[in-house]
PDB file of N, CA, C and O in Angstrom:
ATOM      1  N   MET A   1       0.835  -1.181   0.000  1.00  0.00           N
ATOM      2  CA  MET A   1       0.000   0.000   0.000  1.00  0.00           C
ATOM      3  C   MET A   1       0.874   1.236   0.000  1.00  0.00           C
ATOM      4  O   MET A   1       1.913   1.257   0.658  1.00  0.00           O
ATOM      5  N   ALA A   2       0.481   2.240  -0.708  1.00  0.00           N
ATOM      6  CA  ALA A   2       1.295   3.437  -0.853  1.00  0.00           C
ATOM      7  C   ALA A   2       1.063   4.448   0.264  1.00  0.00           C
ATOM      8  O   ALA A   2       1.885   5.349   0.436  1.00  0.00           O
ATOM      9  N   GLY A   3       0.001   4.340   1.014  1.00  0.00           N
ATOM     10  CA  GLY A   3      -0.290   5.310   2.059  1.00  0.00           C
ATOM     11  C   GLY A   3      -1.111   6.468   1.523  1.00  0.00           C
ATOM     12  O   GLY A   3      -1.494   6.472   0.353  1.00  0.00           O
ATOM     13  N   PRO A   4      -1.385   7.450   2.373  1.00  0.00           N
ATOM     14  CA  PRO A   4      -2.206   8.575   1.923  1.00  0.00           C
ATOM     15  C   PRO A   4      -1.449   9.443   0.924  1.00  0.00           C
ATOM     16  O   PRO A   4      -0.259   9.711   1.087  1.00  0.00           O
ATOM     17  N   MET A   5      -2.147   9.867  -0.091  1.00  0.00           N
ATOM     18  CA  MET A   5      -1.552  10.720  -1.119  1.00  0.00           C
ATOM     19  C   MET A   5      -1.843  12.174  -0.757  1.00  0.00           C
ATOM     20  O   MET A   5      -2.929  12.689  -1.027  1.00  0.00           O
ATOM     21  N   ASP A   6      -0.866  12.821  -0.149  1.00  0.00           N
ATOM     22  CA  ASP A   6      -1.063  14.205   0.276  1.00  0.00           C
ATOM     23  C   ASP A   6      -0.364  15.198  -0.640  1.00  0.00           C
ATOM     24  O   ASP A   6      -0.599  16.401  -0.528  1.00  0.00           O
ATOM     25  N   SER A   7       0.492  14.725  -1.545  1.00  0.00           N
ATOM     26  CA  SER A   7       1.166  15.637  -2.461  1.00  0.00           C
ATOM     27  C   SER A   7       1.273  14.995  -3.839  1.00  0.00           C
ATOM     28  O   SER A   7       1.121  13.784  -3.999  1.00  0.00           O
ATOM     29  N   VAL A   8       1.535  15.835  -4.815  1.00  0.00           N
ATOM     30  CA  VAL A   8       1.665  15.358  -6.189  1.00  0.00           C
ATOM     31  C   VAL A   8       2.902  14.480  -6.319  1.00  0.00           C
ATOM     32  O   VAL A   8       2.880  13.488  -7.047  1.00  0.00           O
ATOM     33  N   GLY A   9       3.972  14.829  -5.630  1.00  0.00           N
ATOM     34  CA  GLY A   9       5.196  14.059  -5.697  1.00  0.00           C
ATOM     35  C   GLY A   9       5.030  12.644  -5.176  1.00  0.00           C
ATOM     36  O   GLY A   9       5.574  11.699  -5.747  1.00  0.00           O
ATOM     37  N   ARG A  10       4.284  12.496  -4.100  1.00  0.00           N
ATOM     38  CA  ARG A  10       4.051  11.164  -3.539  1.00  0.00           C
ATOM     39  C   ARG A  10       3.211  10.318  -4.496  1.00  0.00           C
ATOM     40  O   ARG A  10       3.457   9.120  -4.639  1.00  0.00           O
ATOM     41  N   ALA A  11       2.228  10.925  -5.147  1.00  0.00           N
ATOM     42  CA  ALA A  11       1.431  10.200  -6.139  1.00  0.00           C
ATOM     43  C   ALA A  11       2.278   9.847  -7.365  1.00  0.00           C
ATOM     44  O   ALA A  11       2.093   8.783  -7.955  1.00  0.00           O
ATOM     45  N   ALA A  12       3.192  10.716  -7.747  1.00  0.00           N
ATOM     46  CA  ALA A  12       4.067  10.444  -8.891  1.00  0.00           C
ATOM     47  C   ALA A  12       5.029   9.300  -8.591  1.00  0.00           C
ATOM     48  O   ALA A  12       5.297   8.475  -9.464  1.00  0.00           O
ATOM     49  N   LYS A  13       5.550   9.242  -7.367  1.00  0.00           N
ATOM     50  CA  LYS A  13       6.453   8.152  -6.991  1.00  0.00           C
ATOM     51  C   LYS A  13       5.737   6.810  -7.001  1.00  0.00           C
ATOM     52  O   LYS A  13       6.365   5.775  -7.224  1.00  0.00           O
ATOM     53  N   SER A  14       4.438   6.815  -6.764  1.00  0.00           N
ATOM     54  CA  SER A  14       3.647   5.586  -6.772  1.00  0.00           C
ATOM     55  C   SER A  14       3.077   5.279  -8.147  1.00  0.00           C
ATOM     56  O   SER A  14       2.305   4.333  -8.300  1.00  0.00           O
ATOM     57  N   ASN A  15       3.453   6.076  -9.159  1.00  0.00           N
ATOM     58  CA  ASN A  15       2.993   5.885 -10.544  1.00  0.00           C
ATOM     59  C   ASN A  15       1.467   5.880 -10.627  1.00  0.00           C
ATOM     60  O   ASN A  15       0.863   4.904 -11.070  1.00  0.00           O
ATOM     61  N   MET A  16       0.856   6.981 -10.195  1.00  0.00           N
ATOM     62  CA  MET A  16      -0.596   7.081 -10.145  1.00  0.00           C
ATOM     63  C   MET A  16      -1.120   8.068 -11.174  1.00  0.00           C
ATOM     64  O   MET A  16      -0.374   8.869 -11.738  1.00  0.00           O
ATOM     65  N   LEU A  17      -2.417   7.987 -11.399  1.00  0.00           N
ATOM     66  CA  LEU A  17      -3.131   8.955 -12.216  1.00  0.00           C
ATOM     67  C   LEU A  17      -3.844   9.936 -11.308  1.00  0.00           C
ATOM     68  O   LEU A  17      -4.251   9.589 -10.199  1.00  0.00           O
ATOM     69  N   LEU A  18      -3.993  11.159 -11.780  1.00  0.00           N
ATOM     70  CA  LEU A  18      -4.851  12.129 -11.106  1.00  0.00           C
ATOM     71  C   LEU A  18      -6.134  12.226 -11.916  1.00  0.00           C
ATOM     72  O   LEU A  18      -6.111  12.568 -13.098  1.00  0.00           O
ATOM     73  N   ILE A  19      -7.240  11.925 -11.274  1.00  0.00           N
ATOM     74  CA  ILE A  19      -8.551  12.008 -11.907  1.00  0.00           C
ATOM     75  C   ILE A  19      -9.163  13.333 -11.474  1.00  0.00           C
ATOM     76  O   ILE A  19      -9.406  13.549 -10.287  1.00  0.00           O
ATOM     77  N   VAL A  20      -9.409  14.210 -12.424  1.00  0.00           N
ATOM     78  CA  VAL A  20      -9.935  15.547 -12.143  1.00  0.00           C
ATOM     79  C   VAL A  20     -11.359  15.621 -12.676  1.00  0.00           C
ATOM     80  O   VAL A  20     -11.601  15.391 -13.861  1.00  0.00           O
ATOM     81  N   GLU A  21     -12.307  15.948 -11.784  1.00  0.00           N
ATOM     82  CA  GLU A  21     -13.705  16.021 -12.179  1.00  0.00           C
ATOM     83  C   GLU A  21     -14.249  17.421 -11.910  1.00  0.00           C
ATOM     84  O   GLU A  21     -14.049  17.982 -10.833  1.00  0.00           O
ATOM     85  N   CYS A  22     -14.929  17.964 -12.891  1.00  0.00           N
ATOM     86  CA  CYS A  22     -15.543  19.278 -12.760  1.00  0.00           C
ATOM     87  C   CYS A  22     -16.803  19.146 -11.904  1.00  0.00           C
ATOM     88  O   CYS A  22     -17.611  18.240 -12.108  1.00  0.00           O
ATOM     89  N   GLY A  23     -16.958  20.043 -10.961  1.00  0.00           N
ATOM     90  CA  GLY A  23     -18.130  20.020 -10.094  1.00  0.00           C
ATOM     91  C   GLY A  23     -19.366  20.610 -10.740  1.00  0.00           C
ATOM     92  O   GLY A  23     -20.469  20.459 -10.216  1.00  0.00           O
ATOM     93  N   HIS A  24     -19.199  21.284 -11.876  1.00  0.00           N
ATOM     94  CA  HIS A  24     -20.339  21.924 -12.542  1.00  0.00           C
ATOM     95  C   HIS A  24     -20.900  21.044 -13.663  1.00  0.00           C
ATOM     96  O   HIS A  24     -22.095  20.746 -13.678  1.00  0.00           O
ATOM     97  N   CYS A  25     -20.040  20.627 -14.604  1.00  0.00           N
ATOM     98  CA  CYS A  25     -20.528  19.860 -15.756  1.00  0.00           C
ATOM     99  C   CYS A  25     -20.113  18.385 -15.709  1.00  0.00           C
ATOM    100  O   CYS A  25     -20.468  17.615 -16.601  1.00  0.00           O
ATOM    101  N   TYR A  26     -19.370  17.993 -14.681  1.00  0.00           N
ATOM    102  CA  TYR A  26     -18.956  16.615 -14.438  1.00  0.00           C
ATOM    103  C   TYR A  26     -18.046  16.045 -15.529  1.00  0.00           C
ATOM    104  O   TYR A  26     -17.993  14.830 -15.719  1.00  0.00           O
ATOM    105  N   HIS A  27     -17.344  16.901 -16.233  1.00  0.00           N
ATOM    106  CA  HIS A  27     -16.343  16.455 -17.203  1.00  0.00           C
ATOM    107  C   HIS A  27     -15.153  15.879 -16.436  1.00  0.00           C
ATOM    108  O   HIS A  27     -14.756  16.431 -15.410  1.00  0.00           O
ATOM    109  N   VAL A  28     -14.583  14.779 -16.921  1.00  0.00           N
ATOM    110  CA  VAL A  28     -13.484  14.096 -16.233  1.00  0.00           C
ATOM    111  C   VAL A  28     -12.243  14.122 -17.116  1.00  0.00           C
ATOM    112  O   VAL A  28     -12.301  13.836 -18.312  1.00  0.00           O
ATOM    113  N   GLY A  29     -11.115  14.473 -16.495  1.00  0.00           N
ATOM    114  CA  GLY A  29      -9.829  14.427 -17.174  1.00  0.00           C
ATOM    115  C   GLY A  29      -8.868  13.555 -16.383  1.00  0.00           C
ATOM    116  O   GLY A  29      -8.933  13.504 -15.155  1.00  0.00           O
ATOM    117  N   ARG A  30      -7.976  12.869 -17.090  1.00  0.00           N
ATOM    118  CA  ARG A  30      -6.999  11.993 -16.448  1.00  0.00           C
ATOM    119  C   ARG A  30      -5.597  12.473 -16.793  1.00  0.00           C
ATOM    120  O   ARG A  30      -5.282  12.702 -17.961  1.00  0.00           O
ATOM    121  N   PHE A  31      -4.763  12.622 -15.781  1.00  0.00           N
ATOM    122  CA  PHE A  31      -3.400  13.108 -15.958  1.00  0.00           C
ATOM    123  C   PHE A  31      -2.449  12.187 -15.209  1.00  0.00           C
ATOM    124  O   PHE A  31      -2.787  11.687 -14.136  1.00  0.00           O
ATOM    125  N   ARG A  32      -1.273  11.959 -15.759  1.00  0.00           N
ATOM    126  CA  ARG A  32      -0.238  11.238 -15.021  1.00  0.00           C
ATOM    127  C   ARG A  32       0.299  12.178 -13.951  1.00  0.00           C
ATOM    128  O   ARG A  32       0.589  13.342 -14.228  1.00  0.00           O
ATOM    129  N   ALA A  33       0.429  11.677 -12.739  1.00  0.00           N
ATOM    130  CA  ALA A  33       0.891  12.505 -11.626  1.00  0.00           C
ATOM    131  C   ALA A  33       2.302  13.031 -11.874  1.00  0.00           C
ATOM    132  O   ALA A  33       2.636  14.131 -11.436  1.00  0.00           O
ATOM    133  N   ASN A  34       3.124  12.263 -12.566  1.00  0.00           N
ATOM    134  CA  ASN A  34       4.478  12.690 -12.877  1.00  0.00           C
ATOM    135  C   ASN A  34       4.476  13.937 -13.772  1.00  0.00           C
ATOM    136  O   ASN A  34       5.277  14.848 -13.565  1.00  0.00           O
ATOM    137  N   ASP A  35       3.584  13.977 -14.758  1.00  0.00           N
ATOM    138  CA  ASP A  35       3.488  15.140 -15.648  1.00  0.00           C
ATOM    139  C   ASP A  35       3.007  16.378 -14.899  1.00  0.00           C
ATOM    140  O   ASP A  35       3.516  17.477 -15.117  1.00  0.00           O
ATOM    141  N   VAL A  36       2.034  16.200 -14.023  1.00  0.00           N
ATOM    142  CA  VAL A  36       1.509  17.324 -13.248  1.00  0.00           C
ATOM    143  C   VAL A  36       2.567  17.844 -12.283  1.00  0.00           C
ATOM    144  O   VAL A  36       2.689  19.054 -12.087  1.00  0.00           O
ATOM    145  N   ALA A  37       3.334  16.935 -11.678  1.00  0.00           N
ATOM    146  CA  ALA A  37       4.380  17.341 -10.734  1.00  0.00           C
ATOM    147  C   ALA A  37       5.462  18.171 -11.408  1.00  0.00           C
ATOM    148  O   ALA A  37       6.023  19.071 -10.782  1.00  0.00           O
ATOM    149  N   GLN A  38       5.764  17.894 -12.655  1.00  0.00           N
ATOM    150  CA  GLN A  38       6.758  18.675 -13.383  1.00  0.00           C
ATOM    151  C   GLN A  38       6.294  20.105 -13.615  1.00  0.00           C
ATOM    152  O   GLN A  38       7.117  21.014 -13.729  1.00  0.00           O
ATOM    153  N   VAL A  39       4.993  20.310 -13.684  1.00  0.00           N
ATOM    154  CA  VAL A  39       4.441  21.645 -13.947  1.00  0.00           C
ATOM    155  C   VAL A  39       4.201  22.427 -12.659  1.00  0.00           C
ATOM    156  O   VAL A  39       4.599  23.588 -12.562  1.00  0.00           O
ATOM    157  N   VAL A  40       3.549  21.804 -11.660  1.00  0.00           N
ATOM    158  CA  VAL A  40       3.155  22.538 -10.453  1.00  0.00           C
ATOM    159  C   VAL A  40       4.127  22.396  -9.297  1.00  0.00           C
ATOM    160  O   VAL A  40       4.063  23.173  -8.344  1.00  0.00           O
ATOM    161  N   GLY A  41       5.029  21.419  -9.358  1.00  0.00           N
ATOM    162  CA  GLY A  41       5.970  21.201  -8.268  1.00  0.00           C
ATOM    163  C   GLY A  41       5.665  19.908  -7.541  1.00  0.00           C
ATOM    164  O   GLY A  41       4.514  19.475  -7.473  1.00  0.00           O
ATOM    165  N   TRP A  42       6.701  19.300  -6.999  1.00  0.00           N
ATOM    166  CA  TRP A  42       6.580  17.983  -6.381  1.00  0.00           C
ATOM    167  C   TRP A  42       5.943  18.042  -4.995  1.00  0.00           C
ATOM    168  O   TRP A  42       5.334  17.059  -4.574  1.00  0.00           O
ATOM    169  N   ASN A  43       6.057  19.139  -4.281  1.00  0.00           N
ATOM    170  CA  ASN A  43       5.529  19.225  -2.920  1.00  0.00           C
ATOM    171  C   ASN A  43       4.141  19.844  -2.842  1.00  0.00           C
ATOM    172  O   ASN A  43       3.638  20.071  -1.741  1.00  0.00           O
ATOM    173  N   LYS A  44       3.526  20.116  -3.948  1.00  0.00           N
ATOM    174  CA  LYS A  44       2.209  20.764  -3.977  1.00  0.00           C
ATOM    175  C   LYS A  44       1.130  19.803  -3.473  1.00  0.00           C
ATOM    176  O   LYS A  44       1.032  18.690  -3.992  1.00  0.00           O
ATOM    177  N   PRO A  45       0.324  20.183  -2.493  1.00  0.00           N
ATOM    178  CA  PRO A  45      -0.780  19.320  -2.035  1.00  0.00           C
ATOM    179  C   PRO A  45      -1.838  19.151  -3.129  1.00  0.00           C
ATOM    180  O   PRO A  45      -2.060  20.052  -3.939  1.00  0.00           O
ATOM    181  N   LEU A  46      -2.474  18.000  -3.137  1.00  0.00           N
ATOM    182  CA  LEU A  46      -3.493  17.726  -4.155  1.00  0.00           C
ATOM    183  C   LEU A  46      -4.662  18.706  -4.067  1.00  0.00           C
ATOM    184  O   LEU A  46      -5.259  19.051  -5.086  1.00  0.00           O
ATOM    185  N   GLU A  47      -4.990  19.152  -2.857  1.00  0.00           N
ATOM    186  CA  GLU A  47      -6.116  20.075  -2.692  1.00  0.00           C
ATOM    187  C   GLU A  47      -5.795  21.463  -3.231  1.00  0.00           C
ATOM    188  O   GLU A  47      -6.705  22.234  -3.536  1.00  0.00           O
ATOM    189  N   ALA A  48      -4.512  21.790  -3.350  1.00  0.00           N
ATOM    190  CA  ALA A  48      -4.110  23.132  -3.774  1.00  0.00           C
ATOM    191  C   ALA A  48      -3.999  23.275  -5.290  1.00  0.00           C
ATOM    192  O   ALA A  48      -3.835  24.387  -5.793  1.00  0.00           O
ATOM    193  N   ILE A  49      -4.085  22.173  -6.019  1.00  0.00           N
ATOM    194  CA  ILE A  49      -3.979  22.248  -7.483  1.00  0.00           C
ATOM    195  C   ILE A  49      -5.320  22.693  -8.038  1.00  0.00           C
ATOM    196  O   ILE A  49      -6.358  22.116  -7.715  1.00  0.00           O
ATOM    197  N   ARG A  50      -5.293  23.712  -8.866  1.00  0.00           N
ATOM    198  CA  ARG A  50      -6.514  24.215  -9.479  1.00  0.00           C
ATOM    199  C   ARG A  50      -6.467  23.958 -10.979  1.00  0.00           C
ATOM    200  O   ARG A  50      -5.637  24.517 -11.696  1.00  0.00           O
ATOM    201  N   PHE A  51      -7.360  23.116 -11.432  1.00  0.00           N
ATOM    202  CA  PHE A  51      -7.506  22.845 -12.851  1.00  0.00           C
ATOM    203  C   PHE A  51      -8.684  23.658 -13.375  1.00  0.00           C
ATOM    204  O   PHE A  51      -9.624  23.953 -12.636  1.00  0.00           O
ATOM    205  N   ARG A  52      -8.626  24.013 -14.639  1.00  0.00           N
ATOM    206  CA  ARG A  52      -9.749  24.697 -15.294  1.00  0.00           C
ATOM    207  C   ARG A  52     -10.414  23.681 -16.223  1.00  0.00           C
ATOM    208  O   ARG A  52      -9.738  23.021 -17.012  1.00  0.00           O
ATOM    209  N   CYS A  53     -11.723  23.561 -16.127  1.00  0.00           N
ATOM    210  CA  CYS A  53     -12.471  22.613 -16.943  1.00  0.00           C
ATOM    211  C   CYS A  53     -12.378  22.997 -18.418  1.00  0.00           C
ATOM    212  O   CYS A  53     -12.499  24.168 -18.778  1.00  0.00           O
ATOM    213  N   LYS A  54     -12.165  22.001 -19.254  1.00  0.00           N
ATOM    214  CA  LYS A  54     -12.039  22.235 -20.689  1.00  0.00           C
ATOM    215  C   LYS A  54     -13.386  22.602 -21.314  1.00  0.00           C
ATOM    216  O   LYS A  54     -13.429  23.342 -22.296  1.00  0.00           O
ATOM    217  N   ARG A  55     -14.468  22.097 -20.760  1.00  0.00           N
ATOM    218  CA  ARG A  55     -15.793  22.344 -21.340  1.00  0.00           C
ATOM    219  C   ARG A  55     -16.407  23.668 -20.889  1.00  0.00           C
ATOM    220  O   ARG A  55     -16.840  24.472 -21.715  1.00  0.00           O
ATOM    221  N   CYS A  56     -16.443  23.890 -19.574  1.00  0.00           N
ATOM    222  CA  CYS A  56     -17.177  25.058 -19.070  1.00  0.00           C
ATOM    223  C   CYS A  56     -16.274  26.153 -18.507  1.00  0.00           C
ATOM    224  O   CYS A  56     -16.772  27.198 -18.088  1.00  0.00           O
ATOM    225  N   SER A  57     -14.963  25.939 -18.488  1.00  0.00           N
ATOM    226  CA  SER A  57     -13.957  26.923 -18.055  1.00  0.00           C
ATOM    227  C   SER A  57     -14.059  27.317 -16.578  1.00  0.00           C
ATOM    228  O   SER A  57     -13.548  28.367 -16.189  1.00  0.00           O
ATOM    229  N   ARG A  58     -14.696  26.509 -15.770  1.00  0.00           N
ATOM    230  CA  ARG A  58     -14.755  26.791 -14.334  1.00  0.00           C
ATOM    231  C   ARG A  58     -13.613  26.106 -13.612  1.00  0.00           C
ATOM    232  O   ARG A  58     -13.014  25.160 -14.124  1.00  0.00           O
ATOM    233  N   LYS A  59     -13.315  26.596 -12.409  1.00  0.00           N
ATOM    234  CA  LYS A  59     -12.246  26.023 -11.606  1.00  0.00           C
ATOM    235  C   LYS A  59     -12.778  25.201 -10.437  1.00  0.00           C
ATOM    236  O   LYS A  59     -12.033  24.918  -9.499  1.00  0.00           O
ATOM    237  N   ASP A  60     -14.026  24.821 -10.474  1.00  0.00           N
ATOM    238  CA  ASP A  60     -14.654  24.027  -9.425  1.00  0.00           C
ATOM    239  C   ASP A  60     -14.380  22.547  -9.685  1.00  0.00           C
ATOM    240  O   ASP A  60     -15.264  21.825 -10.146  1.00  0.00           O
ATOM    241  N   THR A  61     -13.161  22.095  -9.391  1.00  0.00           N
ATOM    242  CA  THR A  61     -12.764  20.721  -9.690  1.00  0.00           C
ATOM    243  C   THR A  61     -12.340  19.994  -8.420  1.00  0.00           C
ATOM    244  O   THR A  61     -11.898  20.607  -7.448  1.00  0.00           O
ATOM    245  N   THR A  62     -12.485  18.677  -8.455  1.00  0.00           N
ATOM    246  CA  THR A  62     -11.978  17.832  -7.384  1.00  0.00           C
ATOM    247  C   THR A  62     -10.931  16.891  -7.980  1.00  0.00           C
ATOM    248  O   THR A  62     -11.065  16.436  -9.116  1.00  0.00           O
ATOM    249  N   VAL A  63      -9.890  16.605  -7.201  1.00  0.00           N
ATOM    250  CA  VAL A  63      -8.797  15.755  -7.649  1.00  0.00           C
ATOM    251  C   VAL A  63      -8.745  14.512  -6.774  1.00  0.00           C
ATOM    252  O   VAL A  63      -8.751  14.610  -5.547  1.00  0.00           O
ATOM    253  N   ARG A  64      -8.695  13.345  -7.403  1.00  0.00           N
ATOM    254  CA  ARG A  64      -8.511  12.098  -6.671  1.00  0.00           C
ATOM    255  C   ARG A  64      -7.452  11.283  -7.397  1.00  0.00           C
ATOM    256  O   ARG A  64      -7.140  11.556  -8.556  1.00  0.00           O
ATOM    257  N   THR A  65      -6.905  10.294  -6.727  1.00  0.00           N
ATOM    258  CA  THR A  65      -5.839   9.493  -7.303  1.00  0.00           C
ATOM    259  C   THR A  65      -6.344   8.094  -7.647  1.00  0.00           C
ATOM    260  O   THR A  65      -7.315   7.602  -7.072  1.00  0.00           O
ATOM    261  N   GLN A  66      -5.652   7.465  -8.608  1.00  0.00           N
ATOM    262  CA  GLN A  66      -5.991   6.109  -9.022  1.00  0.00           C
ATOM    263  C   GLN A  66      -4.702   5.399  -9.423  1.00  0.00           C
ATOM    264  O   GLN A  66      -3.863   5.972 -10.118  1.00  0.00           O
ATOM    265  N   PHE A  67      -4.547   4.151  -8.983  1.00  0.00           N
ATOM    266  CA  PHE A  67      -3.388   3.366  -9.386  1.00  0.00           C
ATOM    267  C   PHE A  67      -3.503   2.991 -10.856  1.00  0.00           C
ATOM    268  O   PHE A  67      -4.605   2.783 -11.363  1.00  0.00           O
ATOM    269  N   ILE A  68      -2.378   2.907 -11.532  1.00  0.00           N
ATOM    270  CA  ILE A  68      -2.338   2.450 -12.915  1.00  0.00           C
ATOM    271  C   ILE A  68      -2.097   0.952 -12.890  1.00  0.00           C
ATOM    272  O   ILE A  68      -1.060   0.492 -12.411  1.00  0.00           O
ATOM    273  N   ASP A  69      -3.045   0.194 -13.402  1.00  0.00           N
ATOM    274  CA  ASP A  69      -2.906  -1.251 -13.467  1.00  0.00           C
ATOM    275  C   ASP A  69      -2.128  -1.599 -14.728  1.00  0.00           C
ATOM    276  O   ASP A  69      -2.599  -1.349 -15.838  1.00  0.00           O
ATOM    277  N   GLN A  70      -0.950  -2.168 -14.565  1.00  0.00           N
ATOM    278  CA  GLN A  70      -0.082  -2.461 -15.700  1.00  0.00           C
ATOM    279  C   GLN A  70      -0.606  -3.624 -16.542  1.00  0.00           C
ATOM    280  O   GLN A  70      -0.197  -3.773 -17.694  1.00  0.00           O
ATOM    281  N   ASP A  71      -1.499  -4.449 -15.996  1.00  0.00           N
ATOM    282  CA  ASP A  71      -2.014  -5.603 -16.725  1.00  0.00           C
ATOM    283  C   ASP A  71      -3.214  -5.285 -17.601  1.00  0.00           C
ATOM    284  O   ASP A  71      -3.544  -6.056 -18.502  1.00  0.00           O
ATOM    285  N   ARG A  72      -3.867  -4.165 -17.349  1.00  0.00           N
ATOM    286  CA  ARG A  72      -5.065  -3.795 -18.110  1.00  0.00           C
ATOM    287  C   ARG A  72      -4.864  -2.461 -18.804  1.00  0.00           C
ATOM    288  O   ARG A  72      -4.295  -1.539 -18.220  1.00  0.00           O
ATOM    289  N   PRO A  73      -5.318  -2.350 -20.030  1.00  0.00           N
ATOM    290  CA  PRO A  73      -5.249  -1.029 -20.677  1.00  0.00           C
ATOM    291  C   PRO A  73      -6.262  -0.077 -20.052  1.00  0.00           C
ATOM    292  O   PRO A  73      -7.347  -0.484 -19.638  1.00  0.00           O
ATOM    293  N   LEU A  74      -5.891   1.187 -19.994  1.00  0.00           N
ATOM    294  CA  LEU A  74      -6.781   2.190 -19.409  1.00  0.00           C
ATOM    295  C   LEU A  74      -7.882   2.573 -20.381  1.00  0.00           C
ATOM    296  O   LEU A  74      -7.674   2.604 -21.594  1.00  0.00           O
ATOM    297  N   LYS A  75      -9.045   2.863 -19.841  1.00  0.00           N
ATOM    298  CA  LYS A  75     -10.158   3.333 -20.664  1.00  0.00           C
ATOM    299  C   LYS A  75     -10.129   4.849 -20.688  1.00  0.00           C
ATOM    300  O   LYS A  75      -9.938   5.481 -19.649  1.00  0.00           O
ATOM    301  N   GLY A  76     -10.312   5.423 -21.828  1.00  0.00           N
ATOM    302  CA  GLY A  76     -10.314   6.873 -21.943  1.00  0.00           C
ATOM    303  C   GLY A  76      -8.942   7.416 -22.278  1.00  0.00           C
ATOM    304  O   GLY A  76      -7.985   6.663 -22.453  1.00  0.00           O
ATOM    305  N   TYR A  77      -8.861   8.717 -22.365  1.00  0.00           N
ATOM    306  CA  TYR A  77      -7.625   9.395 -22.724  1.00  0.00           C
ATOM    307  C   TYR A  77      -6.853   9.815 -21.486  1.00  0.00           C
ATOM    308  O   TYR A  77      -7.439  10.123 -20.449  1.00  0.00           O
ATOM    309  N   ILE A  78      -5.539   9.823 -21.605  1.00  0.00           N
ATOM    310  CA  ILE A  78      -4.676  10.371 -20.567  1.00  0.00           C
ATOM    311  C   ILE A  78      -3.919  11.525 -21.197  1.00  0.00           C
ATOM    312  O   ILE A  78      -3.226  11.354 -22.199  1.00  0.00           O
ATOM    313  N   TRP A  79      -4.057  12.697 -20.604  1.00  0.00           N
ATOM    314  CA  TRP A  79      -3.373  13.877 -21.113  1.00  0.00           C
ATOM    315  C   TRP A  79      -1.923  13.842 -20.661  1.00  0.00           C
ATOM    316  O   TRP A  79      -1.640  13.587 -19.490  1.00  0.00           O
ATOM    317  N   THR A  80      -1.012  14.094 -21.580  1.00  0.00           N
ATOM    318  CA  THR A  80       0.410  14.051 -21.256  1.00  0.00           C
ATOM    319  C   THR A  80       1.041  15.409 -21.505  1.00  0.00           C
ATOM    320  O   THR A  80       0.513  16.238 -22.245  1.00  0.00           O
ATOM    321  N   LEU A  81       2.170  15.609 -20.876  1.00  0.00           N
ATOM    322  CA  LEU A  81       2.924  16.844 -21.002  1.00  0.00           C
ATOM    323  C   LEU A  81       3.620  16.860 -22.353  1.00  0.00           C
ATOM    324  O   LEU A  81       4.305  15.901 -22.708  1.00  0.00           O
ATOM    325  N   GLN A  82       3.454  17.929 -23.105  1.00  0.00           N
ATOM    326  CA  GLN A  82       4.086  18.068 -24.407  1.00  0.00           C
ATOM    327  C   GLN A  82       5.387  18.813 -24.284  1.00  0.00           C
ATOM    328  O   GLN A  82       5.442  19.865 -23.647  1.00  0.00           O
ATOM    329  N   LYS A  83       6.439  18.290 -24.883  1.00  0.00           N
ATOM    330  CA  LYS A  83       7.743  18.947 -24.906  1.00  0.00           C
ATOM    331  C   LYS A  83       7.800  19.854 -26.134  1.00  0.00           C
ATOM    332  O   LYS A  83       7.526  19.417 -27.252  1.00  0.00           O
ATOM    333  N   PHE A  84       8.151  21.097 -25.918  1.00  0.00           N
ATOM    334  CA  PHE A  84       8.236  22.048 -27.013  1.00  0.00           C
ATOM    335  C   PHE A  84       9.680  22.258 -27.423  1.00  0.00           C
ATOM    336  O   PHE A  84      10.568  22.329 -26.574  1.00  0.00           O
ATOM    337  N   LYS A  85       9.917  22.357 -28.726  1.00  0.00           N
ATOM    338  CA  LYS A  85      11.255  22.655 -29.219  1.00  0.00           C
ATOM    339  C   LYS A  85      11.471  24.150 -29.191  1.00  0.00           C
ATOM    340  O   LYS A  85      10.561  24.922 -29.491  1.00  0.00           O
ATOM    341  N   VAL A  86      12.671  24.557 -28.832  1.00  0.00           N
ATOM    342  CA  VAL A  86      12.984  25.991 -28.748  1.00  0.00           C
ATOM    343  C   VAL A  86      13.768  26.408 -29.960  1.00  0.00           C
ATOM    344  O   VAL A  86      14.133  27.577 -30.087  1.00  0.00           O
TER     345      VAL A  86
END
C-alpha cells in the first residue's frame, strides 16, 4: 500500500493517475501525476492544485488518485505533457 496521497510528488512516486472532475458539468480528465508534478511542483498538495475545466472553463474541480494497473489497458484518454522545441 502506498499510504495517503497528500502531495503530487508522492502520487508520482507511486505511478498514479490524477482524476480531475468538474463540479459543474462533471467532465473528467486523467493526468499522469508525474506530468503534473513537473508543472506545479513535487511538494504541492493535491487540494491546492486548481484545474480549469475544458468544457465550461470553471475552476470548481476535485482531484482524486488512481493506481495504474499495468495488466489492463486504461479506458479513456490520458493527457500528457508536451515537450516544445525551442
